[in-house]
C-alpha positions, -999 to +999 in steps of 0.1 A: -029-027+259-067-026+255-082+008+256-111+012+281-141+029+264-171+048+277-201+054+255-229+078+264-263+072+248-285+041+247-303+048+214-300+026+183-267+039+170-251+043+204-260+007+213-248-006+180-214+011+183-211-002+218-218-037+206-191-034+179-165-019+203-173-047+228-156-072+205-123-052+207-122-034+241-139-032+275-168-008+272-195+006+295-226+022+280-245+049+299-282+055+293-307+076+313-335+050+312-331+025+340-353+000+322-331+001+291-300-004+312-315-034+331-327-050+298-292-047+283-275-062+314-300-089+321-313-099+287-287-087+262-313-068+242-326-032+236-360-039+221-371-002+221-344+008+196-330-025+182-358-051+179-344-087+175-308-077+181-287-097+206-260-078+224-226-093+234-223-104+270-192-082+274-212-050+270-220-035+304-246-008+308-252+017+337-273+047+347-243+061+366-225+086+345-193+086+366-192+048+364-192+051+326-167+079+323-141+077+351-109+059+341-118+056+304-092+059+276-118+069+250-151+087+254-178+082+227-207+106+226-240+092+212-262+119+229-288+138+207-275+172+196-298+193+218-287+175+250-251+171+240-237+202+258-255+195+291-242+159+293-207+170+284-207+196+311-216+169+336-188+147+323-161+174+324-150+169+361-151+131+357-129+127+326-091+123+327-070+148+308-063+142+271-088+115+267-100+115+230-137+123+225-156+108+195-190+121+185-216+099+168-242+127+167-253+140+133-268+174+143-261+210+151-268+229+184-298+250+177-290+281+196-254+284+185-253+265+152-222+248+166-210+213+155-207+187+182-169+187+179-169+225+184-188+220+216-163+194+228-134+218+221-152+246+240-160+225+271-130+201+271-101+221+256-070+199+251-089+167+244-084+153+209-118+153+192-133+135+162-163+119+146-175+084+136-198+088+106-210+073+073-238+053+058-245+033+089-280+020+094-279+004+129-303-025+124-284-037+093-251-036+111-265-055+141-279-081+117-243-087+105-245-070+071-214-054+056-210-016+062-183+010+060-177+041+082-152+069+086-134+079+118-122+115+114-096+132+135-068+157+129-043+136+149-035+106+126-016+087+153-046+086+176-071+080+147-051+049+137-056+035+172-093+044+172-097+026+138-088-006+156-113+001+184-143+006+161-138-018+132-153-052+136-160-081+113-179-068+083-179-033+097-150-016+080-137+017+093-116+042+072-097+072+085-099+109+074-084+141+088-112+163+075-132+165+107-153+195+095-162+179+062-170+145+077-191+160+105-211+183+082-217+155+057-236+136+085-255+167+096-265+182+063-277+151+045-306+148+070-322+179+055-320+165+020-334+132+032-365+150+044-369+165+010-365+132-007-390+116+017-416+144+009-413+135-028-417+097-020-447+105+001-463+122-028-456+093-052-425+108-069-405+085-092-369+074-093-360+103-116-372+129-091-355+111-062-322+109-081-324+146-091-331+156-055-302+136-041-278+149-067-288+186-064-290+181-026-254+168-025-243+199-045-260+221-018-244+202+010-210+204-006-212+241-012-219+249+024-194+223+037-166+238+016-176+273+027-173+262+063-138+247+058-144+211+047-129+196+016-150+190-015-137+154-020-149+145+015-185+150+003-179+125-026-170+098+000-186+077+027-193+107+050-210+126+021-225+108-008-224+074+010-244+087+040-267+107+017-277+077-004-284+055+027-304+082+045-324+093+014-334+058+002-337+035+032-371+028+049-351+027+081-341+064+078-358+085+104-354+117+084-367+102+052-397+088+073-405+124+085-405+135+048-427+107+037-453+114+063-452+152+055-457+142+018-488+124+029-502+155+044-495+149+081-483+177+104-447+178+116-460+179+153-480+148+148-451+129+131-426+138+158-449+129+186-453+094+173-416+088+168-394+069+193-361+082+180-349+117+171-349+129+135-319+153+137-328+170+104-359+186+119-340+200+149-310+212+128-329+229+099-329+264+115-292+262+123-284+250+088-303+279+072-286+303+096-252+290+085-261+291+049-270+328+052-239+335+073-216+320+046-236+334+016-245+299+003-277+293-016-295+261-005-329+261-022-339+225-014-329+229+022-348+262+024-379+245+012-375+218+038-371+245+065-403+262+054-422+229+058-408+217+091-405+251+108-429+276+091-459+255+083-453+252+046-467+223+026-448+194+011-465+199-022-445+231-027-412+217-015-396+213-048-392+249-059-354+246-053-352+218-079-380+224-104-372+260-114-388+272-146-355+285-159-327+264-144-291+277-149-259+258-154-255+226-134-226+241-115-248+269-102-273+268-072-309+259-080 
């Protein structure tokens, strides 16, 4: 029996996942923008977010939330973090009991610091919840290039079924039961990508980039483990894999923000000119609040926070890495 899937969010990654799922199961994509929905249905394209990509004819789009949600066997949430709760509240009366909910969103709720799966558990208690995450640049996947991802959920029977829903062609999907670690890997690497971008924007070399990624991964792992994730998760696709892709690709939104900051532009000017959301900017305050709550030092992330939230300059953003007296490699700093 084919599972019927509803996917909420018509951005680049949401549309890409919908295109992948459409090869395996009936799927309806919901987007707010009527022009985007019409373009998908009539022309099989979404030029605003995925230039040159052709979408499968089996993918149906709608602006009607109930049409996308009612009767589905799996709900996929591709809504940005700061609108995630509001959409889920709207969905609640429309969704059948026990339907699994999978988050694609790599951010934290600003006011509460909650992960998206925690919000799902709060609003939809009893629904199995998980994440699809990894080094997944949407345009490359739509171009047919090989990629790997992780679907994480505590229930291994359900996650095995979902693996078959998401994997397609050269898009390989692995399973994991460490939901916390996988979800935090996707969230926290965005902050480090901004730091790496700030270095690139100032002309830093490969050595600096490598050091920032490595020390950044150490910070991410410390906080992730303190919050209940497993250390080995951060050495896998959801951790190191996603970190490398986000910190090095010109397609990365968070790296782009950092590059432009490194060139001396203001964060307000950069965000105003972006079509898509850079979750690292939105999540930075929540990440630092969590680090303080759990007693974890994150000097690189703290420098990024000062630049994107407190008006600091990118030229001073490397204090967490370039200390005059560094300690042991196993220590923060």
